[in-house]
SERO-4910 file (N, C-alpha, C, O; in steps of 0.05 Angstrom, whole numbers):
BEGIN
 pado doro    nc1    nc2    nc3   cac1   cac2   cac3    cc1    cc2    cc3    oc1    oc2    oc3
  Met    A   2149   1619   1067   2159   1602   1088   2171   1620   1111   2167   1614   1135
  Met    A   2185   1640   1104   2197   1658   1124   2174   1671   1140   2177   1674   1164
  Leu    A   2153   1678   1127   2131   1691   1140   2118   1672   1161   2111   1680   1183
  Ser    A   2116   1646   1154   2105   1627   1173   2123   1623   1198   2113   1620   1220
  Phe    A   2150   1624   1194   2168   1622   1217   2165   1647   1235   2165   1644   1259
  Val    A   2163   1670   1223   2160   1694   1239   2134   1694   1255   2134   1700   1279
  Leu    A   2112   1686   1242   2087   1684   1256   2087   1663   1278   2076   1667   1300
  Ser    A   2100   1640   1273   2103   1620   1293   2118   1630   1317   2111   1625   1340
  Gly    A   2140   1644   1312   2156   1656   1334   2140   1676   1351   2142   1676   1375
  Leu    A   2124   1692   1337   2107   1712   1352   2086   1698   1369   2081   1707   1391
  Met    A   2074   1677   1358   2054   1662   1374   2066   1649   1398   2055   1650   1420
  Leu    A   2090   1637   1395   2103   1624   1418   2110   1644   1439   2108   1639   1463
  Thr    A   2120   1667   1431   2127   1689   1449   2102   1698   1464   2104   1702   1489
  Gly    A   2080   1701   1451   2055   1709   1464   2046   1689   1484   2037   1696   1506
  Phe    A   2048   1663   1478   2040   1642   1497   2058   1642   1521   2049   1638   1544
  Ala    A   2083   1646   1517   2103   1646   1539   2097   1669   1558   2098   1666   1583
  Gln    A   2090   1692   1548   2083   1715   1565   2058   1710   1581   2056   1717   1604
  Glu    A   2038   1698   1568   2014   1692   1583   2019   1672   1606   2008   1675   1627
  Lys    A   2036   1653   1601   2043   1634   1622   2057   1647   1645   2051   1640   1668
  Lys    A   2075   1666   1640   2088   1681   1662   2068   1697   1678   2070   1697   1702
  Glu    A   2049   1710   1665   2028   1725   1679   2012   1707   1697   2005   1714   1719
  Leu    A   2005   1683   1688   1990   1664   1703   2005   1656   1728   1993   1653   1749
  Lys    A   2031   1652   1725   2048   1644   1749   2048   1666   1769   2047   1660   1793
  Ser    A   2049   1691   1761   2050   1713   1781   2023   1715   1795   2022   1722   1819
  Asp    A   2001   1708   1782   1975   1708   1795   1974   1687   1817   1963   1691   1839
  Thr    A   1984   1663   1811   1984   1642   1831   2001   1648   1855   1996   1639   1877
  Lys    A   2023   1663   1851   2040   1671   1873   2024   1688   1893   2027   1686   1917
  Glu    A   2008   1706   1882   1992   1724   1900   1972   1707   1916   1967   1713   1939
  Ile    A   1960   1687   1903   1940   1670   1917   1954   1654   1939   1943   1651   1961
  Asn    A   1977   1643   1933   1991   1626   1952   2008   1641   1973   2021   1629   1990
  Ala    A   2008   1668   1971   2023   1684   1990   2012   1679   2018   1988   1676   2022
  Pro    A   2030   1679   2038   2020   1675   2066   2002   1697   2075   2005   1720   2067
  Met    A   1982   1689   2091   1962   1709   2100   1974   1728   2120   1967   1751   2121
  His    A   1992   1718   2137   2004   1734   2158   2033   1741   2151   2047   1724   2141
  Lys    A   2040   1766   2157   2067   1774   2152   2083   1770   2177   2072   1768   2199
  His    A   2109   1770   2175   2127   1769   2198   2125   1795   2213   2118   1816   2202
  Ser    A   2132   1794   2238   2129   1817   2256   2146   1841   2246   2139   1864   2251
  Lys    A   2168   1835   2232   2184   1858   2223   2170   1874   2201   2177   1897   2197
  Asp    A   2150   1862   2188   2135   1876   2168   2110   1890   2178   2095   1903   2163
  Arg    A   2104   1887   2203   2079   1898   2214   2081   1928   2215   2102   1940   2218
  Lys    A   2058   1940   2212   2056   1969   2211   2064   1982   2238   2076   2004   2238
  His    A   2056   1970   2260   2061   1982   2286   2086   1973   2301   2090   1980   2324
  Ser    A   2103   1957   2288   2126   1947   2301   2145   1970   2309   2161   1966   2328
  Gly    A   2144   1993   2297   2161   2015   2303   2154   2027   2330   2170   2042   2342
  Leu    A   2130   2022   2341   2122   2033   2367   2133   2016   2390   2132   2026   2413
  Arg    A   2142   1993   2385   2150   1974   2406   2171   1986   2425   2168   1983   2449
  Asn    A   2192   1998   2415   2214   2007   2432   2214   2037   2436   2235   2049   2441
  Lys    A   2191   2049   2434   2189   2078   2438   2180   2085   2467   2167   2069   2480
  Asn    A   2189   2108   2476   2179   2117   2502   2151   2129   2498   2142   2134   2475
  Pro    A   2136   2133   2520   2108   2142   2517   2105   2168   2502   2085   2171   2487
  Glu    A   2123   2187   2505   2121   2212   2490   2123   2208   2460   2107   2219   2445
  Glu    A   2142   2192   2452   2145   2186   2423   2121   2171   2412   2111   2176   2391
  Trp    A   2112   2152   2428   2088   2136   2420   2064   2154   2416   2050   2151   2397
  Ala    A   2059   2172   2435   2036   2190   2434   2039   2209   2409   2019   2214   2396
  Lys    A   2063   2218   2404   2067   2236   2381   2061   2222   2355   2048   2232   2337
  Ile    A   2071   2197   2352   2067   2182   2328   2038   2176   2324   2027   2180   2302
  Lys    A   2024   2167   2345   1995   2161   2342   1979   2186   2335   1962   2185   2318
  Thr    A   1986   2209   2348   1972   2233   2343   1977   2243   2314   1958   2251   2300
  Asp    A   2002   2241   2305   2008   2249   2277   1993   2232   2257   1983   2242   2237
  Arg    A   1992   2206   2262   1977   2188   2243   1947   2196   2242   1936   2196   2220
  Met    A   1936   2201   2265   1907   2209   2265   1903   2236   2253   1884   2241   2239
  Asp    A   1922   2254   2258   1920   2281   2247   1921   2281   2216   1907   2297   2204
  Gln    A   1936   2263   2205   1937   2262   2175   1910   2255   2164   1903   2265   2143
  Lys    A   1895   2238   2177   1869   2230   2167   1847   2249   2175   1829   2255   2159
  Leu    A   1848   2259   2200   1825   2274   2211   1829   2304   2211   1810   2318   2215
  Lys    A   1853   2314   2206   1859   2343   2204   1849   2357   2229   1830   2372   2228
  Phe    A   1863   2353   2251   1856   2365   2277   1860   2395   2277   1877   2405   2262
  Thr    A   1845   2408   2294   1851   2436   2300   1874   2436   2320   1881   2414   2331
  Asp    A   1886   2459   2326   1908   2460   2346   1899   2450   2373   1913   2435   2387
  Gln    A   1875   2458   2381   1864   2450   2407   1859   2419   2408   1867   2406   2427
  Gln    A   1848   2408   2387   1843   2380   2385   1869   2364   2386   1871   2343   2399
  Arg    A   1889   2374   2372   1915   2361   2371   1927   2359   2399   1937   2338   2406
  Lys    A   1925   2380   2415   1936   2380   2442   1920   2360   2459   1932   2344   2474
  Glu    A   1894   2360   2456   1878   2341   2473   1882   2312   2465   1884   2295   2482
  Val    A   1884   2307   2439   1889   2280   2430   1917   2270   2438   1921   2247   2446
  Tyr    A   1937   2288   2437   1964   2281   2446   1963   2275   2475   1976   2255   2484
  Ala    A   1950   2291   2491   1948   2286   2520   1935   2259   2526   1944   2244   2543
  Phe    A   1914   2253   2511   1900   2227   2514   1919   2204   2507   1921   2185   2523
  His    A   1933   2206   2485   1951   2185   2477   1975   2182   2496   1984   2160   2501
  Leu    A   1984   2204   2507   2006   2204   2526   1997   2189   2552   2012   2172   2562
  Lys    A   1974   2196   2562   1964   2182   2586   1960   2153   2580   1967   2136   2597
  Gln    A   1949   2146   2557   1945   2118   2549   1971   2103   2548   1973   2081   2558
  Ala    A   1991   2115   2536   2018   2102   2533   2031   2098   2561   2043   2077   2566
  Gln    A   2028   2118   2578   2040   2115   2605   2026   2093   2621   2039   2077   2635
  Asp    A   1999   2091   2618   1984   2070   2632   1992   2042   2621   1996   2023   2636
  His    A   1995   2040   2595   2003   2014   2583   2031   2006   2592   2036   1982   2597
  Lys    A   2049   2025   2593   2076   2019   2602   2076   2009   2631   2091   1990   2637
  Lys    A   2060   2022   2647   2058   2014   2675   2047   1986   2678   2057   1970   2693
  Ile    A   2026   1980   2663   2013   1954   2664   2033   1932   2654   2034   1910   2665
  Ala    A   2047   1938   2633   2067   1919   2622   2089   1913   2643   2097   1890   2645
  Ala    A   2098   1933   2657   2118   1929   2677   2107   1912   2700   2121   1894   2710
  Glu    A   2082   1917   2708   2070   1901   2729   2067   1872   2720   2071   1853   2736
  Arg    A   2059   1868   2695   2055   1841   2685   2082   1826   2684   2083   1803   2690
  Lys    A   2103   1840   2677   2129   1828   2676   2138   1819   2704   2148   1797   2708
  Leu    A   2134   1836   2724   2141   1830   2752   2124   1806   2761   2135   1788   2775
  Tyr    A   2099   1805   2755   2081   1783   2763   2091   1757   2751   2092   1737   2764
  Arg    A   2098   1757   2725   2108   1733   2712   2133   1723   2726   2136   1699   2730
  Glu    A   2151   1741   2732   2176   1733   2746   2170   1721   2773   2182   1701   2781
  Lys    A   2151   1734   2788   2144   1724   2814   2132   1696   2812   2138   1679   2828
  Met    A   2114   1692   2793   2101   1666   2789   2122   1645   2781   2120   1622   2790
  Arg    A   2141   1652   2765   2162   1633   2757   2178   1624   2781   2184   1600   2784
  Lys    A   2185   1643   2798   2200   1636   2823   2183   1619   2841   2193   1600   2853
  Gln    A   2157   1625   2843   2139   1610   2860   2137   1581   2850   2137   1562   2866
  Arg    A   2134   1577   2824   2132   1550   2813   2157   1534   2818   2156   1510   2824
  Thr    A   2180   1547   2815   2206   1533   2820   2208   1525   2849   2216   1502   2855
  Ala    A   2200   1542   2868   2201   1536   2896   2182   1513   2903   2189   1495   2918
  Asp    A   2158   1514   2892   2138   1493   2896   2148   1467   2886   2144   1446   2898
  His    A   2160   1467   2863   2171   1442   2851   2192   1430   2869   2192   1406   2873
  Lys    A   2210   1446   2879   2231   1436   2897   2219   1424   2923   2227   1403   2932
  Lys    A   2198   1438   2934   2185   1428   2958   2172   1400   2952   2174   1382   2968
  Met    A   2159   1398   2929   2145   1373   2921   2166   1351   2918   2162   1329   2928
  Met    A   2188   1356   2905   2208   1336   2901   2221   1327   2927   2228   1304   2930
  Ala    A   2222   1345   2947   2233   1338   2973   2215   1319   2988   2224   1303   3005
  Leu    A   2189   1319   2982   2170   1302   2995   2170   1273   2984   2160   1255   2996
  Leu    A   2181   1270   2959   2179   1245   2945   2204   1228   2949   2226   1238   2954
  Thr    A   2201   1202   2945   2224   1184   2945   2238   1186   2918   2226   1197   2899
  Pro    A   2263   1177   2916   2277   1178   2890   2262   1164   2867   2262   1174   2845
  Glu    A   2249   1142   2873   2233   1128   2852   2210   1145   2843   2204   1148   2819
  Gln    A   2196   1157   2862   2173   1175   2856   2183   1199   2840   2169   1208   2822
  Gln    A   2206   1210   2848   2217   1233   2834   2222   1226   2804   2216   1242   2786
  Lys    A   2234   1202   2800   2239   1194   2772   2213   1190   2757   2212   1198   2734
  Thr    A   2193   1178   2769   2167   1174   2756   2155   1201   2749   2144   1204   2727
  Leu    A   2156   1220   2768   2145   1246   2763   2159   1261   2740   2147   1273   2723
  Lys    A   2186   1259   2740   2202   1271   2718   2195   1259   2691   2192   1273   2671
  Asp    A   2192   1232   2691   2184   1219   2666   2156   1228   2657   2151   1232   2633
  Ser    A   2139   1231   2676   2112   1241   2669   2112   1269   2657   2099   1274   2638
  Tyr    A   2129   1286   2669   2132   1313   2658   2142   1312   2630   2133   1326   2612
  Ala    A   2162   1295   2625   2174   1293   2598   2153   1283   2578   2152   1293   2556
  Glu    A   2138   1263   2587   2117   1252   2569   2096   1273   2562   2087   1276   2539
  Asn    A   2087   1288   2583   2068   1309   2578   2079   1331   2559   2064   1340   2542
  His    A   2104   1338   2563   2116   1358   2545   2117   1348   2516   2111   1363   2498
  Lys    A   2124   1322   2513   2125   1311   2487   2098   1311   2473   2095   1317   2450
  Met    A   2077   1303   2489   2050   1302   2477   2040   1330   2470   2027   1334   2450
  Arg    A   2046   1350   2487   2037   1378   2481   2051   1387   2456   2038   1400   2439
  Lys    A   2076   1381   2453   2091   1389   2429   2080   1376   2404   2077   1389   2384
  Glu    A   2074   1351   2406   2062   1336   2384   2035   1347   2377   2028   1350   2353
  His    A   2019   1352   2397   1992   1363   2392   1994   1390   2379   1978   1396   2360
  Trp    A   2012   1407   2388   2016   1433   2376   2024   1431   2347   2013   1445   2330
  Arg    A   2042   1412   2341   2051   1408   2313   2028   1399   2296   2024   1410   2273
  Lys    A   2011   1380   2305   1988   1371   2289   1968   1393   2285   1957   1397   2263
  Asp    A   1963   1408   2306   1944   1430   2304   1954   1451   2284   1938   1461   2268
  Arg    A   1979   1457   2285   1991   1476   2266   1988   1466   2237   1982   1482   2219
  Gln    A   1994   1441   2233   1992   1429   2206   1963   1430   2196   1958   1436   2173
  Met    A   1945   1424   2215   1917   1425   2207   1908   1453   2199   1894   1457   2179
  Arg    A   1917   1473   2215   1910   1500   2208   1922   1509   2181   1909   1522   2165
  Lys    A   1947   1500   2176   1960   1506   2151   1944   1493   2128   1940   1505   2107
  Gly    A   1936   1468   2133   1921   1453   2113   1894   1467   2107   1886   1468   2084
  Asp    A   1881   1476   2128   1855   1490   2124   1859   1516   2108   1844   1522   2090
  Phe    A   1881   1530   2114   1887   1555   2099   1892   1548   2070   1882   1562   2052
  Gln    A   1909   1528   2065   1915   1521   2037   1891   1510   2023   1887   1515   1999
  Lys    A   1874   1496   2037   1849   1486   2026   1831   1510   2017   1820   1509   1996
  Gly    A   1830   1530   2034   1814   1554   2028   1825   1568   2004   1810   1578   1987
  Val    A   1851   1570   2001   1864   1583   1978   1858   1567   1953   1851   1578   1932
  Asn    A   1860   1540   1954   1854   1524   1931   1825   1526   1923   1819   1527   1899
  Glu    A   1807   1528   1942   1778   1531   1936   1774   1558   1923   1758   1560   1904
  Gln    A   1787   1579   1932   1785   1605   1920   1794   1605   1891   1782   1617   1874
  Ala    A   1816   1591   1887   1827   1589   1859   1808   1574   1842   1804   1581   1818
  Gly    A   1796   1552   1853   1777   1537   1837   1752   1553   1831   1741   1551   1809
  Asp    A   1743   1570   1850   1720   1587   1845   1726   1607   1824   1709   1613   1807
  Ala    A   1750   1618   1824   1758   1638   1803   1759   1624   1776   1751   1636   1756
  Asp    A   1769   1599   1774   1769   1585   1749   1741   1579   1739   1736   1581   1716
  Ala    A   1723   1572   1758   1695   1566   1750   1682   1591   1740   1665   1590   1721
  Lys    A   1688   1615   1751   1675   1640   1742   1685   1647   1715   1669   1658   1699
  Thr    A   1710   1642   1708   1721   1649   1682   1711   1632   1660   1710   1640   1637
  Thr    A   1703   1607   1666   1693   1588   1645   1664   1590   1641   1653   1576   1623
***
């Protein structure tokens, strides 16, 4: 009788361990496809100056490609020029966005000055309604994309189950 209790205990322990392993597998399947930006590989380059950016990029490539001294200098110079160009373009883009924002604000004020108070209220209500609809559409679209992703994960899990049986 003691032997049967010991064997029963061992069997239950074995089943419990299998169940835990199964749960860890499903966690991997249900893990989000995209990571947050703090986990991204290149997020460290965001706040670097062009020289640091070029050095990091060159070092990463050198680890894989094993540059000669001459190649390393040329690749660094290429990355430095690229980083400087990107920084310049980003600054221009930022100025352009600020300019367009000011222009839209000025245009809106001019438009409102042309309208009667009733028309102004109607236009503001229209803006609010459009904003509400865009927000709702965005939310539905996001839910649909999440649903498609989860549907794909469930199909993959079902395919894996079908292969094992």
